[in-house]
C-alpha positions as CSV (number, residue, x, y, z in Angstrom):
1,M,0.0,0.0,0.0
2,A,2.9,2.4,0.8
3,R,4.3,1.9,-2.7
4,I,0.9,2.8,-4.2
5,L,0.6,5.9,-2.1
6,D,4.2,7.0,-2.8
7,A,3.6,6.5,-6.6
8,A,0.3,8.4,-6.4
9,G,2.0,11.3,-4.6
10,A,4.8,11.5,-7.1
11,L,2.4,11.4,-10.1
12,F,0.1,14.1,-8.4
13,I,3.2,16.3,-8.2
14,E,4.1,15.7,-11.9
15,K,0.7,15.7,-13.5
16,G,-1.7,17.1,-10.9
17,V,-4.5,15.1,-9.3
18,D,-6.7,15.2,-12.3
19,G,-3.9,14.5,-14.7
20,A,-2.7,11.3,-13.0
21,T,-4.5,8.1,-13.9
22,M,-5.1,5.0,-11.8
23,T,-3.3,3.0,-14.6
24,E,-0.2,5.2,-14.2
25,I,-0.3,4.9,-10.5
26,A,-0.5,1.1,-10.7
27,S,2.3,1.0,-13.2
28,R,4.6,3.3,-11.3
29,S,4.0,1.4,-8.0
30,G,4.5,-2.0,-9.7
31,T,1.0,-3.1,-8.7
32,A,-1.5,-4.9,-10.8
33,I,-4.4,-2.6,-11.7
34,G,-6.9,-5.0,-10.0
35,S,-4.9,-4.9,-6.8
36,L,-4.9,-1.1,-6.9
37,Y,-8.6,-1.0,-7.2
38,R,-9.0,-3.5,-4.4
39,F,-7.2,-1.2,-2.0
40,F,-8.5,2.0,-3.6
41,P,-11.7,1.7,-5.6
42,T,-11.5,5.4,-6.7
43,K,-8.8,8.0,-7.1
44,E,-10.8,10.0,-4.5
45,S,-10.3,7.2,-1.9
46,L,-6.6,7.0,-2.7
47,S,-6.3,10.8,-2.4
48,L,-8.1,10.8,0.9
49,T,-5.8,8.1,2.3
50,L,-2.7,10.0,1.0
51,L,-3.9,13.2,2.7
52,E,-4.8,11.5,5.9
53,R,-1.4,9.7,6.0
54,F,0.4,13.0,5.7
55,I,-1.7,14.8,8.3
56,H,-1.5,12.0,10.8
57,D,2.2,11.6,10.3
58,R,2.8,15.3,10.9
59,L,0.6,15.2,14.0
60,A,2.5,12.2,15.3
61,Q,5.8,14.1,14.8
62,L,4.5,17.0,16.8
63,D,3.4,14.6,19.5
64,E,7.0,13.2,19.6
65,I,8.5,16.6,19.9
66,C,6.1,17.5,22.7
67,A,6.9,14.2,24.5
68,E,10.6,14.9,24.3
69,A,10.6,18.7,24.9
70,K,12.0,20.0,28.1
71,S,11.9,23.4,29.6
72,G,14.7,25.6,28.4
73,E,15.5,23.5,25.3
74,S,14.3,26.2,22.9
75,E,17.0,25.7,20.3
76,A,16.5,22.0,19.9
77,V,12.7,22.4,19.8
78,A,12.9,25.2,17.2
79,D,15.2,23.0,15.0
80,L,12.8,20.0,15.4
81,L,9.7,22.1,14.6
82,L,11.3,23.7,11.5
83,G,12.6,20.3,10.4
84,V,9.1,18.8,10.4
85,W,7.9,21.5,8.0
86,L,11.0,21.5,5.8
87,A,11.1,17.8,5.4
88,R,9.1,16.1,2.7
89,R,8.2,19.3,0.9
90,E,6.8,17.4,-2.1
91,E,4.2,15.7,0.1
92,R,3.1,19.1,1.4
93,D,2.7,20.4,-2.1
94,Y,0.3,17.6,-3.2
95,T,-1.5,17.4,0.1
96,T,-2.3,21.1,-0.3
97,L,-3.9,20.3,-3.7
98,L,-5.7,17.3,-2.3
99,L,-7.2,19.2,0.6
100,A,-8.3,22.1,-1.7
101,A,-10.1,19.5,-3.9
102,R,-12.2,18.1,-1.1
103,P,-15.8,19.2,-1.0
104,D,-15.4,19.7,2.8
105,A,-12.1,21.4,2.4
106,E,-12.9,24.3,4.7
107,Q,-14.3,22.2,7.5
108,S,-11.6,19.5,7.4
109,G,-8.9,22.0,6.9
110,Q,-10.0,23.9,9.9
111,A,-10.2,20.8,12.0
112,W,-6.7,19.8,11.1
113,R,-5.4,23.3,11.7
114,E,-6.9,23.2,15.2
115,Q,-5.1,19.9,15.9
116,F,-1.8,21.3,14.6
117,L,-2.2,24.5,16.7
118,A,-3.1,22.5,19.9
119,R,0.1,20.5,19.5
120,V,2.3,23.4,18.7
121,V,0.9,25.3,21.7
122,A,1.5,22.3,23.9
123,V,5.2,22.2,22.7
124,L,5.6,25.9,23.5
125,Q,4.0,25.6,26.9
126,K,6.3,22.7,27.8
127,T,9.5,24.4,26.4
128,C,8.8,27.8,28.0
129,P,6.4,27.3,30.9
130,Q,7.0,30.8,32.3
131,A,5.3,32.2,29.2
132,R,2.2,30.0,29.1
133,E,-0.1,33.0,28.8
134,T,1.3,33.9,25.4
135,A,1.6,30.3,24.1
136,A,-1.6,30.4,22.1
137,A,-0.8,33.6,20.3
138,R,2.8,32.5,19.7
139,G,1.6,29.2,18.5
140,M,-0.7,30.7,15.9
141,V,2.1,32.9,14.5
142,L,4.6,30.0,14.7
143,L,2.2,27.7,12.8
144,H,1.9,30.2,10.0
145,V,5.6,30.8,9.8
146,L,6.2,27.0,9.7
147,K,3.6,26.5,6.9
148,L,5.2,29.2,4.8
149,A,8.8,28.1,5.4
150,P,9.0,25.4,2.6
151,Q,7.9,27.9,0.0
152,L,10.6,30.4,1.1
153,V,13.5,28.0,1.6
154,K,14.3,27.1,-1.9
155,G,16.4,28.3,-4.8
156,E,19.3,30.7,-4.6
157,G,20.0,32.1,-1.1
158,Q,18.0,29.4,0.6
159,E,20.5,28.9,3.4
160,A,20.3,32.6,4.4
161,V,16.5,32.5,4.2
162,E,16.4,29.3,6.3
163,A,18.8,30.9,8.9
164,E,16.4,33.9,9.2
165,I,13.4,31.7,9.6
166,R,15.2,29.6,12.2
167,K,15.8,32.8,14.2
168,L,12.2,33.7,14.0
169,V,11.0,30.3,15.0
170,L,13.5,30.3,17.9
171,S,12.2,33.7,19.1
172,L,8.7,32.4,19.1
173,V,9.7,29.2,21.0
174,R,11.7,31.2,23.5
175,A,8.9,33.8,24.0
176,S,11.4,36.6,23.4
């Protein structure tokens, strides 16, 4: 199943969700078309599974960061948070398309944003407990900075841009 999802994601990036066919996905994943349809009867079911895999994986990564975070470890936490958003950029690109194509995009997107925010706020509260009262506001800003980071950290000068984003993330984690 993972091969099918990975192949679908790669094709969605190359051709768009509408441009990729189930036949191409089966071929790229090395799966017989009948097996593909047994797991995913429609491209929509495959898309939903792909989107949910990405969302749940990212939420699990935030849970891990929160579980490991300790008061005063701002630099390590900032690096981990930024790393989650900079890793697997291609997946983020197609999941954005998949989410936008859903008929319930606004509601499901809002629900997932709330889950991300709750976890980011929990990380901030654990890392900087003396600034709990500002954690929700810092978390909201931090989440938007993290979501924008993959679009900014590419091409010429990306190291300098990433360094500046890292400083911003660190200031939000530290509450300074």
